[in-house]
Structures are given as structure tokens and as C-alpha cells.
C-alpha distance (Angstrom), angle and dihedral (degrees) to the residues before:
residue distance angle dihedral
M1 . . .
L2 3.81 . .
A3 3.82 88.9 .
T4 3.86 95.1 48.3
C5 3.75 109.4 27.9
D6 3.83 136.5 71.9
P7 3.78 131.7 -177.6
G8 3.85 109.5 -72.2
D9 3.89 92.3 30.4
E10 3.79 117.4 119.8
V11 3.79 125.1 -132.8
I12 3.79 120.9 -163.0
Y13 3.73 112.2 -150.1
P14 3.89 136.0 170.8
N15 3.73 117.4 -94.4
P16 3.03 121.4 -136.3
G17 3.74 84.5 35.3
F18 3.80 145.0 125.3
P19 3.87 101.5 -44.5
I20 3.82 95.3 -137.0
Y21 3.82 89.7 70.4
E22 3.77 93.6 69.0
S23 3.83 92.2 36.8
V24 3.84 93.9 55.7
I25 3.82 91.0 42.9
H26 3.79 87.9 60.3
F27 3.86 91.0 42.2
A28 3.79 89.7 55.6
G29 3.89 90.9 50.8
A30 3.77 92.8 -116.2
T31 3.79 127.4 127.8
P32 3.82 120.3 -103.2
V33 3.75 117.0 -134.9
P34 3.90 111.6 -170.6
L35 3.81 118.3 -139.4
P36 3.81 104.5 -155.5
L37 3.84 116.2 -129.9
T38 3.79 110.5 -153.8
E39 3.75 132.5 -159.1
Q40 3.77 88.8 -133.4
T41 3.82 89.7 65.3
G42 3.75 94.1 45.6
F43 3.86 88.4 -97.1
A44 3.76 91.6 -57.4
F45 3.80 124.0 96.4
D46 3.76 142.4 -126.3
A47 3.84 122.2 -93.9
D48 3.82 87.4 -123.8
D49 3.85 88.1 60.5
L50 3.80 90.6 56.5
A51 3.81 91.9 44.1
E52 3.83 91.9 55.7
L53 3.85 90.4 56.3
L54 3.78 99.2 46.6
T55 3.87 113.6 103.5
P56 3.83 133.9 163.4
R57 3.83 86.2 -94.9
T58 3.82 94.4 57.8
K59 3.82 103.9 116.9
L60 3.83 100.6 166.5
V61 3.81 137.6 20.0
I62 3.84 117.0 -160.5
L63 3.79 121.9 -151.3
N64 3.79 126.8 -177.3
S65 3.80 120.2 -171.5
P66 2.96 124.2 -164.7
A67 3.80 86.3 26.2
N68 3.80 138.8 -139.3
P69 3.03 119.6 -117.5
T70 3.76 102.0 15.1
G71 3.85 106.8 38.2
G72 3.77 87.2 -129.7
V73 3.82 121.0 154.2
V74 3.85 131.2 -149.2
K75 3.74 106.8 -134.0
R76 3.82 123.0 -140.2
D77 3.89 93.6 -109.9
L78 3.87 89.6 56.2
N79 3.83 90.6 46.5
A80 3.82 87.9 52.0
E81 3.82 89.5 54.5
I82 3.84 91.1 45.3
A83 3.88 87.9 51.3
C84 3.76 90.1 54.2
L85 3.77 91.7 50.8
L86 3.77 96.2 46.8
R87 3.80 99.3 37.9
D88 3.86 89.5 84.2
H89 3.87 95.6 38.5
S90 3.77 119.3 85.9
C91 3.89 95.4 -139.9
W92 3.75 126.1 122.6
I93 3.85 118.3 -118.1
L94 3.89 120.8 -139.2
S95 3.82 108.7 -159.8
D96 3.76 111.9 -166.8
E97 3.81 104.9 -159.4
V98 3.84 102.4 162.9
Y99 3.81 90.6 127.4
S100 3.79 95.8 42.9
E101 3.80 94.9 118.3
M102 3.81 94.2 42.5
L103 3.82 96.3 84.2
Y104 3.78 129.2 134.4
D105 3.81 112.3 175.7
A106 3.82 101.4 10.8
E107 3.81 142.5 58.2
H108 3.76 121.1 -120.9
D109 3.74 119.7 -114.2
T110 3.78 123.2 -173.4
I111 3.78 121.8 -148.5
A112 3.87 86.7 -140.9
S113 3.86 89.5 70.2
H114 3.80 92.3 62.9
E115 3.78 122.3 97.8
D116 3.89 118.6 -78.0
L117 3.90 93.5 -4.6
L118 3.79 101.1 93.8
D119 3.84 94.3 84.7
R120 3.86 92.2 52.9
T121 3.74 98.7 40.6
I122 3.80 123.3 100.5
L123 3.79 106.8 -163.7
V124 3.85 116.4 -162.4
D125 3.78 125.8 -170.1
G126 3.76 139.2 151.9
F127 3.76 146.4 -172.2
S128 3.83 98.5 -111.6
K129 3.85 96.8 93.4
T130 3.78 111.3 29.3
F131 3.83 93.1 38.8
A132 3.83 99.0 30.3
M133 3.81 89.3 -123.7
T134 3.80 94.9 137.1
G135 3.84 97.1 140.0
W136 3.83 90.9 50.6
R137 3.80 93.2 69.9
L138 3.77 93.7 -148.7
G139 3.80 119.7 155.0
Y140 3.76 139.4 142.5
A141 3.84 143.7 -158.1
A142 3.75 130.6 -143.2
L143 3.76 102.7 -145.9
P144 3.75 140.0 -170.2
E145 3.79 109.7 -111.8
P146 3.85 98.1 -104.8
L147 3.79 89.9 60.6
V148 3.79 100.5 47.5
E149 3.83 95.0 84.1
P150 3.84 101.0 45.8
I151 3.87 91.9 45.2
T152 3.82 91.4 46.6
R153 3.77 88.2 50.2
L154 3.82 90.4 51.9
L155 3.79 93.0 49.0
I156 3.83 93.9 47.2
N157 3.82 90.5 51.9
S158 3.81 95.9 44.1
V159 3.84 108.5 36.7
S160 3.79 101.5 3.2
C161 3.80 91.6 -142.6
T162 3.81 140.3 -27.9
P163 3.82 108.2 -92.6
P164 3.80 110.3 -97.3
A165 3.79 92.4 -126.6
I166 3.81 89.5 59.7
Q167 3.82 91.4 46.4
L168 3.86 88.5 52.7
A169 3.76 90.7 49.2
G170 3.82 89.7 52.5
L171 3.79 89.8 49.6
A172 3.81 91.5 51.2
A173 3.78 89.6 50.3
L174 3.81 93.2 51.3
L175 3.85 95.1 46.5
G176 3.77 98.6 34.0
A177 3.81 130.0 89.6
R178 3.85 117.2 -70.9
D179 3.84 95.1 -143.3
E180 3.75 95.2 111.5
V181 3.78 92.2 42.4
N182 3.84 90.0 53.6
V183 3.75 91.0 48.9
M184 3.79 91.1 51.2
L185 3.73 92.7 50.1
A186 3.72 92.6 48.4
E187 3.76 89.5 53.0
F188 3.80 91.9 48.7
R189 3.76 89.4 52.4
R190 3.86 88.6 54.2
R191 3.82 91.9 48.6
R192 3.85 91.9 44.8
D193 3.83 91.4 53.9
A194 3.79 91.0 46.7
I195 3.87 96.9 48.9
V196 3.76 93.9 44.4
A197 3.79 93.0 49.9
G198 3.82 90.1 46.0
L199 3.77 93.9 49.0
N200 3.84 92.9 46.9
A201 3.82 88.2 55.6
L202 3.80 93.5 59.5
P203 3.83 121.9 95.7
G204 3.81 113.1 -100.0
V205 3.86 93.8 5.6
S206 3.76 129.5 107.2
C207 3.75 127.4 174.1
T208 3.79 130.7 -166.6
M209 3.80 117.7 -142.2
P210 3.82 110.1 -98.0
R211 3.77 112.0 -133.9
G212 3.82 96.3 -158.6
A213 3.84 147.6 11.3
F214 3.82 118.5 31.0
Y215 3.81 104.7 -80.0
A216 3.75 135.4 103.7
F217 3.77 118.5 -154.7
P218 3.76 108.9 -163.8
N219 3.83 124.1 -169.3
I220 3.81 108.0 -123.0
A221 3.81 99.3 171.7
S222 3.76 93.3 112.6
T223 3.79 92.8 58.8
G224 3.81 88.8 73.7
F225 3.85 93.0 -121.6
L226 3.78 129.5 113.5
S227 3.71 113.1 -123.0
H228 3.87 96.9 -106.6
E229 3.77 90.3 47.6
L230 3.75 95.1 54.6
T231 3.83 90.5 42.5
E232 3.82 90.3 57.8
L233 3.84 93.1 43.7
L234 3.81 91.3 51.7
L235 3.74 92.0 51.8
D236 3.76 99.0 41.0
Q237 3.82 101.1 38.5
A238 3.85 104.7 22.6
G239 3.80 102.9 29.7
V240 3.74 91.1 -125.5
A241 3.89 118.3 136.6
V242 3.77 114.9 -151.3
L243 3.79 133.8 145.8
S244 3.76 127.1 -113.4
G245 3.79 115.0 -113.9
T246 3.79 86.0 -125.5
A247 3.79 90.1 65.4
F248 3.78 83.4 75.1
G249 3.77 96.4 47.1
A250 3.79 141.7 -60.8
F251 3.80 92.5 -73.5
G252 3.82 88.5 62.9
E253 3.80 91.7 75.2
G254 3.76 111.3 124.2
Y255 3.77 93.5 32.5
L256 3.83 140.9 85.8
R257 3.78 129.1 -154.8
F258 3.76 118.3 -131.2
S259 3.85 120.2 -174.0
Y260 3.80 113.5 -148.6
A261 3.78 91.3 -165.8
N262 3.78 86.3 115.6
T263 3.78 137.7 82.4
L264 3.85 119.2 -66.0
D265 3.81 89.0 -123.1
N266 3.89 90.4 55.2
I267 3.74 91.7 46.0
Q268 3.75 93.7 51.7
E269 3.82 89.7 45.9
A270 3.75 90.8 52.4
V271 3.73 94.1 48.6
L272 3.82 91.1 49.1
A273 3.78 90.6 50.8
F274 3.81 91.2 48.3
G275 3.86 90.1 52.6
E276 3.86 90.5 48.1
L277 3.76 89.9 51.6
L278 3.79 92.5 50.7
E279 3.82 91.9 48.2
K280 3.80 91.0 47.9
R281 3.78 94.1 49.0
G282 3.79 91.8 44.0
D283 3.82 90.3 53.0
G284 3.80 89.3 48.0
């Protein structure tokens, strides 16, 4: 964003979405323009929604699929519609694909593969998710040529370089066998199915099946609580740590984010405690 945006520029970003998007838009001096993700669209959006937000000041459009916090996926037909919209617009596209290999019931499609968009797409990815290398802080970007120099300059003056040992670990992950990755994804699928079933059995809670990443994003509007209220109650009275949907933007109201990057036993215990809390509060 620092390489592409100036004060007065507009950046369209998914909401609810990874909170750093909005934070860095402000940091760059640009204007954040939220693109609502709705449960009705599988936590994606309609091309018409994006079209309504595009203006001559739109400098950057951010896409994230599969998405944090919802687990939603942008399908190829929607990407084709997005490509038609953006083909005649001069904005950059930032495609956050860090969960692209963590898919269960969908295939990944990158906007960069659509006609005439490769030269304007910034594709970012990393090793934290697919290879469980979170603490190594290893990521990368595939950049159009005009952005290579300014982003290289930023990296040199912020982190100097990624330590060679970490780069070699990333190379080993890319070139090595995927047996452990496949085992991990199969276990995530098992946990996903369990947490969604458990959440859907609770009073006032409904949860769509996430198609990627490792998050469940249940709708809790019918419980009668605001998202932040229920988040605090879960932590203080049930010992369950979740995030309010509003931690990911205003359009996250009425939702919570659960991570199922935990053991199945802990997930089941958390859902049970959630249910007991709802029953207790309902009786009260």
C-alpha cells in the first residue's frame, strides 16, 4: 500500500476481513472503502457490490480468498466478473492468497490468472499456513515490474533481509514431500466438521460451512448478544477465547470467529462450554 497509494486515494478492502488491511490503509494516508462480505453470498460478494464502490480515486482493490476470518472463497466465475470490472480501471489489485492451499470443498482461483490483470496484480503468500511455519515470518510477493524496486527498498530498510536459514527452510518446504501437509489438512477438515456441527446445535447460533482456512464464523445474532458482549462472557465465564466479528470490521457484528487450529478435544470442550453459557444466560 505504501508503494501504490497516496493521501486521497481510495482502497477497497473486504469487511469483515484481516484487520491489518484497514490499519495499513490509514497508515499510508489513503481512504478505506469497505466491501461488505455477506453470509448470503458464502462470505464473498456480488460483482455489482464492487462496481458500486469503484470511483476514479480507487487506487487499490484487496481480495482475500480463502478468507480470514470467514473461511469464505471467491469462486472462479466471480473472479471472471471482477476481471471484467477491473480490466478497464487503472487500479492495482492486491490478492492475499496465504490460505490458498487450505481448501476443503473448493478449488483455488487467482485473479492474476484472468486476462489482462497479471500486470496489475500483487500476489502475496507465505509459509505460515500451508507449512505451519507461523513463527518463521516467511512470506513473499509476486509483483508487477514497476513495484519491485520500491518494495525491495522498503524491505532492505525495514528487515534488511530474511535470514538465509529461514529461506532454506522455506525452500525445503516447497520442494519436499507434502505428506505432513496432507495429514494436517485432513485433520483440519475433521475439526471443521466437528466445530460447525457443534455450533449449529447451540440455541441461537448458526454456522455456515467454511470452505477454506481454519476459522468458523458463526452467526450469533439470535442469542440476543452483541458480538463483543458474547466474546467477553465466553472468556470470563466459560474460559473460551474467541474474537468478536467486529474485530474484523463493522460488518462483522453479529458474528464470532472461532479458530479450529486446536485439538479436537479442546474444540469440543469449548463448544460444550459455549452451550452451557447460553443455557445459563437464557435461564437467567
